[in-house]
Backbone as CSV, one residue per row, in Angstrom:
resi,resn,N_x,N_y,N_z,CA_x,CA_y,CA_z,C_x,C_y,C_z
1,MET,21.024,19.073,-68.867,20.493,18.239,-67.831,19.057,19.025,-67.400
2,GLY,18.230,18.119,-67.342,16.821,18.658,-66.891,16.907,18.821,-65.426
3,ASN,15.583,19.270,-64.954,15.390,19.382,-63.546,15.377,17.973,-62.727
4,LEU,15.851,18.069,-61.666,15.993,16.804,-60.805,15.152,17.189,-59.436
5,ASP,14.036,16.337,-59.300,13.335,16.319,-58.121,14.103,15.840,-56.884
6,SER,14.067,16.673,-55.769,14.814,16.259,-54.679,14.293,16.959,-53.469
7,THR,14.318,16.372,-52.313,13.815,16.811,-51.045,14.996,16.614,-49.987
8,ILE,14.949,17.483,-49.120,15.859,17.300,-47.821,15.012,17.061,-46.637
9,TYR,15.247,15.891,-46.057,14.332,15.596,-44.892,15.076,15.999,-43.539
10,LYS,14.507,16.721,-42.731,15.094,17.350,-41.599,14.459,16.734,-40.189
11,GLY,13.400,16.023,-40.574,12.724,15.455,-39.343,13.386,14.149,-38.676
12,LYS,12.694,13.787,-37.730,13.178,12.518,-37.022,12.803,11.271,-37.610
13,SER,13.513,10.241,-37.550,13.154,8.945,-38.219,13.324,7.937,-37.217
14,VAL,12.462,6.737,-37.455,12.622,5.695,-36.568,13.027,4.582,-37.446
15,GLU,13.980,3.777,-36.842,14.330,2.483,-37.674,13.443,1.531,-37.367
16,LYS,12.889,0.772,-38.447,11.883,-0.170,-38.149,12.435,-1.506,-39.199
17,THR,11.774,-2.593,-38.843,12.086,-3.883,-39.654,10.767,-4.445,-40.064
18,LEU,10.726,-5.082,-41.161,9.640,-5.785,-41.676,9.980,-7.335,-41.835
19,ASN,9.345,-8.229,-41.313,9.772,-9.668,-41.575,8.844,-10.171,-42.593
20,LEU,9.273,-10.770,-43.687,8.428,-11.454,-44.591,8.653,-12.866,-44.565
21,VAL,7.518,-13.661,-44.435,7.490,-15.126,-44.316,6.899,-15.582,-45.680
22,PHE,7.727,-16.487,-46.362,7.129,-16.915,-47.594,6.713,-18.273,-47.557
23,ASP,5.693,-18.678,-48.386,5.162,-20.014,-48.519,5.994,-20.553,-49.562
24,GLU,5.964,-21.983,-49.758,6.761,-22.803,-50.673,6.271,-22.285,-52.069
25,GLY,7.116,-22.075,-52.758,6.808,-21.636,-54.275,6.565,-20.124,-54.603
26,ASP,6.542,-19.390,-53.472,6.583,-17.889,-53.684,7.698,-17.354,-54.372
27,ASP,7.415,-16.275,-55.277,8.582,-15.508,-55.966,9.054,-14.530,-54.776
28,VAL,10.241,-14.851,-54.492,10.972,-13.862,-53.274,11.014,-12.420,-53.757
29,LEU,11.544,-12.254,-54.874,11.915,-10.989,-55.445,10.567,-10.230,-55.565
30,ALA,9.580,-10.754,-56.145,8.240,-10.037,-56.217,7.597,-9.805,-54.894
31,GLY,7.650,-10.762,-54.096,7.214,-10.484,-52.685,7.870,-9.375,-51.848
32,ILE,9.199,-9.163,-52.197,9.800,-8.013,-51.541,9.292,-6.673,-52.191
33,LYS,9.156,-6.756,-53.477,8.724,-5.375,-54.080,7.161,-5.084,-53.679
34,ASN,6.420,-6.201,-53.647,4.922,-6.030,-53.170,4.869,-5.517,-51.719
35,ALA,5.689,-6.037,-50.844,5.697,-5.614,-49.436,6.072,-4.196,-49.310
36,ILE,7.115,-3.806,-50.048,7.450,-2.444,-49.996,6.422,-1.543,-50.630
37,ARG,5.754,-1.831,-51.620,4.699,-1.023,-52.076,3.426,-1.064,-51.207
38,GLN,3.100,-2.115,-50.657,1.959,-2.275,-49.626,2.226,-1.437,-48.486
39,HIS,3.344,-1.459,-47.866,3.676,-0.698,-46.681,4.135,0.747,-46.804
40,ASN,4.142,1.209,-48.101,4.557,2.430,-48.470,5.986,2.821,-48.065
41,ILE,6.983,2.004,-48.170,8.312,1.993,-47.774,9.043,2.759,-48.803
42,ARG,9.752,3.772,-48.497,10.510,4.508,-49.636,11.820,3.938,-50.036
43,GLU,12.544,3.299,-48.996,13.725,2.590,-49.336,14.046,1.563,-48.216
44,ALA,14.445,0.325,-48.534,14.614,-0.582,-47.603,15.880,-1.518,-47.907
45,SER,16.577,-2.009,-46.836,17.824,-2.864,-47.082,17.353,-4.190,-46.544
46,ALA,17.946,-5.219,-47.364,17.890,-6.577,-46.822,18.806,-6.756,-45.685
47,LEU,18.265,-7.126,-44.576,18.998,-7.300,-43.312,19.468,-8.718,-43.040
48,ASN,18.527,-9.721,-43.161,18.804,-11.025,-42.854,17.817,-12.014,-43.558
49,ALA,18.349,-13.246,-43.734,17.504,-14.205,-44.537,17.855,-15.525,-43.769
50,GLU,16.688,-16.289,-43.631,16.784,-17.534,-42.895,15.956,-18.501,-43.681
51,GLY,16.558,-19.750,-43.919,15.950,-20.743,-44.600,16.641,-20.980,-46.046
52,GLN,15.905,-21.775,-46.793,16.295,-22.164,-48.098,15.424,-21.551,-49.315
53,LEU,15.949,-21.515,-50.360,15.373,-21.222,-51.495,15.358,-22.404,-52.446
54,LYS,14.161,-22.807,-52.797,13.827,-24.008,-53.614,14.445,-24.057,-54.974
55,ASP,14.577,-22.806,-55.470,15.070,-22.684,-56.823,15.636,-21.208,-56.858
56,ALA,16.777,-20.910,-57.349,17.339,-19.663,-57.476,18.496,-19.714,-58.638
57,THR,18.595,-18.331,-59.153,19.610,-18.044,-60.074,20.467,-16.981,-59.696
58,ILE,21.703,-16.988,-59.680,22.570,-15.870,-59.303,23.513,-15.641,-60.539
59,ASN,23.729,-14.221,-60.689,24.828,-13.727,-61.614,26.057,-13.479,-60.863
60,TYR,27.237,-13.688,-61.371,28.420,-13.314,-60.893,29.641,-13.422,-61.873
61,PHE,30.831,-12.827,-61.432,31.972,-12.841,-62.287,32.801,-13.998,-61.884
62,ASN,33.300,-14.851,-62.879,34.354,-15.790,-62.620,35.616,-15.401,-63.382
63,LYS,36.521,-14.802,-62.776,37.763,-14.202,-63.436,36.955,-13.084,-64.216
64,SER,37.130,-12.926,-65.540,36.620,-11.930,-66.330,35.316,-12.356,-67.064
65,ARG,34.813,-13.361,-66.720,33.628,-13.927,-67.506,32.376,-13.752,-66.593
66,PHE,31.328,-13.314,-67.148,30.060,-13.180,-66.435,29.303,-14.434,-66.566
67,VAL,28.885,-14.949,-65.579,28.227,-16.300,-65.401,26.893,-16.221,-64.709
68,SER,25.923,-17.045,-65.037,24.662,-17.421,-64.369,24.724,-18.801,-63.841
69,THR,24.309,-18.915,-62.568,24.116,-20.353,-62.153,22.797,-20.506,-61.417
70,ASP,22.324,-21.793,-61.822,21.065,-22.142,-61.071,21.399,-22.825,-59.864
71,ILE,20.737,-22.581,-58.789,20.942,-23.287,-57.508,19.472,-24.003,-56.920
72,LYS,19.684,-25.216,-56.689,18.368,-25.774,-56.021,18.565,-26.177,-54.595
73,ASN,17.656,-25.753,-53.763,17.581,-26.164,-52.397,18.741,-25.509,-51.665
74,GLY,19.238,-24.342,-52.023,20.337,-23.560,-51.281,19.825,-22.938,-50.062
75,ARG,20.806,-22.985,-49.106,20.611,-22.233,-47.937,21.337,-21.010,-47.879
76,ILE,20.560,-19.897,-47.685,21.155,-18.570,-47.614,21.970,-18.460,-46.294
77,VAL,23.279,-17.953,-46.322,24.055,-17.703,-45.474,24.291,-16.216,-45.141
78,SER,24.084,-15.530,-46.143,24.308,-13.911,-46.137,23.549,-13.405,-47.110
79,CYS,23.284,-12.093,-46.842,22.441,-11.351,-47.863,22.761,-9.854,-47.596
80,SER,22.571,-8.927,-48.542,22.607,-7.705,-48.477,21.851,-7.121,-49.747
81,GLY,21.347,-6.056,-49.652,20.553,-5.551,-50.861,19.925,-4.221,-50.460
82,ARG,19.456,-3.585,-51.499,18.842,-2.231,-51.409,17.672,-2.094,-52.217
83,PHE,16.486,-1.740,-52.008,15.375,-1.563,-52.741,14.786,-0.052,-52.492
84,MET,14.406,0.466,-53.646,13.745,1.739,-53.669,12.567,1.858,-54.224
85,ASN,11.612,2.509,-53.668,10.113,2.548,-54.136,10.027,3.960,-54.817
86,LEU,10.273,3.968,-56.240,10.174,5.059,-57.002,8.841,5.234,-57.791
87,LYS,8.605,6.301,-58.629,7.458,6.598,-59.186,7.241,5.463,-60.320
88,ASP,8.159,4.961,-60.810,8.076,3.918,-61.859,8.124,2.588,-61.391
89,GLY,8.034,2.304,-59.975,7.991,1.148,-59.407,9.080,0.891,-58.489
90,VAL,9.216,-0.391,-57.835,10.211,-0.896,-56.944,11.411,-1.178,-57.706
91,ILE,12.610,-0.744,-57.448,13.914,-1.204,-58.036,14.891,-1.504,-57.053
92,GLY,15.750,-2.347,-57.326,16.689,-2.711,-56.374,17.399,-4.035,-56.767
93,ASP,18.350,-4.563,-55.855,19.070,-5.892,-56.090,19.393,-6.170,-54.837
94,MET,19.610,-7.775,-54.745,20.161,-8.349,-53.519,21.215,-9.279,-53.887
95,HIS,22.184,-9.171,-52.945,23.537,-10.065,-53.171,23.331,-11.054,-51.995
96,VAL,23.611,-12.424,-52.481,23.327,-13.397,-51.367,24.522,-14.492,-51.502
97,GLY,24.731,-15.077,-50.267,25.662,-16.143,-50.280,25.018,-17.506,-49.931
98,PHE,25.228,-18.528,-50.695,24.621,-19.821,-50.563,25.734,-20.858,-49.860
99,MET,25.210,-21.869,-49.341,25.889,-22.951,-48.903,25.258,-24.212,-49.574
100,LEU,26.010,-24.771,-50.394,25.478,-26.247,-51.008,26.522,-27.111,-50.562
101,GLY,26.166,-28.015,-49.758,27.204,-28.960,-48.953,28.425,-28.179,-48.362
102,MET,29.419,-28.356,-48.860,30.533,-27.665,-48.238,31.142,-26.456,-49.040
103,GLN,30.364,-26.120,-50.190,30.664,-25.295,-51.102,29.877,-23.837,-51.027
104,MET,30.521,-22.782,-51.072,29.940,-21.461,-50.907,29.802,-20.925,-52.269
105,TRP,28.579,-20.375,-52.567,28.278,-19.668,-53.884,27.841,-18.246,-53.528
106,ASP,28.229,-17.358,-54.268,27.639,-15.990,-53.908,27.543,-15.157,-55.111
107,GLY,26.566,-14.274,-55.205,26.283,-13.377,-56.421,25.055,-12.500,-56.207
108,THR,24.569,-11.920,-57.352,23.488,-11.242,-57.312,22.220,-12.066,-57.644
109,LEU,21.217,-12.137,-56.738,20.041,-12.779,-56.996,19.264,-12.296,-57.986
110,VAL,18.937,-13.072,-59.123,17.974,-12.662,-60.314,16.719,-13.420,-60.355
111,LYS,16.734,-14.607,-59.632,15.449,-15.500,-59.580,15.539,-16.071,-58.211
112,ALA,14.376,-16.117,-57.505,14.287,-16.942,-56.252,12.927,-17.446,-56.069
113,VAL,12.820,-18.893,-55.807,11.455,-19.277,-55.460,11.683,-19.915,-54.118
114,ALA,10.998,-19.499,-53.138,11.033,-19.835,-51.736,10.720,-21.287,-51.504
115,ALA,11.493,-21.937,-50.509,11.110,-23.233,-49.964,10.202,-22.822,-48.699
116,LYS,9.432,-23.831,-48.128,8.594,-23.433,-47.146,9.182,-22.890,-45.921
117,GLY,8.678,-21.830,-45.432,9.266,-21.157,-44.151,10.371,-20.114,-44.360
118,PHE,10.732,-19.898,-45.686,11.715,-18.862,-45.904,11.445,-17.699,-45.385
119,GLU,12.397,-16.980,-44.677,12.033,-15.560,-44.121,13.184,-14.584,-44.428
120,LEU,12.636,-13.498,-44.658,13.713,-12.333,-45.013,13.212,-11.107,-44.180
121,THR,14.054,-10.419,-43.652,14.015,-9.151,-42.882,14.381,-7.914,-43.621
122,LEU,13.568,-6.954,-43.798,13.977,-5.770,-44.349,14.066,-4.704,-43.313
123,LYS,14.972,-3.687,-43.384,15.237,-2.665,-42.548,14.843,-1.456,-43.223
124,PHE,14.150,-0.522,-42.615,13.761,0.878,-43.305,13.674,1.791,-42.197
125,TYR,13.599,3.122,-42.703,13.344,4.191,-41.812,11.976,4.975,-42.037
126,GLN,11.287,5.258,-41.113,9.959,5.914,-41.111,10.012,7.082,-40.303
127,ASN,9.354,8.124,-40.978,9.155,9.478,-40.253,8.626,9.183,-38.806
128,ALA,9.106,9.793,-37.756,8.830,9.528,-36.414,7.325,9.837,-36.100
129,GLU,6.908,10.924,-36.815,5.463,11.213,-36.630,4.364,10.208,-37.284
130,ASP,4.924,9.662,-38.384,4.058,8.772,-38.904,4.084,7.289,-38.010
131,ALA,5.300,7.097,-37.606,5.381,5.826,-36.724,4.417,5.982,-35.553
132,ALA,4.475,7.077,-34.806,3.722,7.357,-33.746,2.224,7.224,-34.187
133,LYS,1.736,7.745,-35.109,0.329,7.624,-35.529,-0.060,6.111,-35.725
134,GLU,0.959,5.362,-36.360,0.675,3.955,-36.726,0.640,3.283,-35.426
135,ALA,1.348,3.649,-34.340,1.356,3.005,-32.963,0.087,3.354,-32.199
136,GLY,-0.604,4.290,-32.618,-1.867,4.983,-31.985,-1.414,6.019,-30.964
137,LEU,-0.163,6.682,-30.913,0.188,7.720,-29.990,-0.114,8.986,-30.722
138,SER,-0.625,10.002,-29.891,-0.945,11.400,-30.525,-0.016,12.165,-30.864
139,GLY,1.334,12.134,-30.249,2.386,13.029,-30.781,3.761,12.421,-30.461
140,VAL,4.698,12.942,-30.965,6.082,12.603,-30.579,6.780,13.492,-29.718
141,LYS,7.229,12.969,-28.623,7.902,13.794,-27.664,9.489,13.741,-27.984
142,ASN,10.089,14.993,-27.861,11.650,15.111,-28.217,12.416,14.801,-26.969
């Protein structure tokens, strides 16, 4: 096994959220990855989703069979996921639950096209000193 790069962070962190608002036709997964890169977020979790996806594909297991299903105009009722900003790019996945009429569908989101006004909130942690600089404060008090 080769060398493994690692760090131990001993400083203080601040929990922050980033709210992403998508236009109709936007690629949701690409938008998440772009936002994470743009804001230099190391790791983020999907916290909340509101609105509909115009077009989506989810993967899931039905008994012992792996299945992909396309969903049109589905309203997300639950989401969870984790994304990491690594040297090779942003990786991660998102698990979603959809309501279509009275039927619930859930699985791993592999394609998502936003309907107008779709919103997704990401939660992440930022170094307290960096957060203070961003807010225009000169230092962090303990």
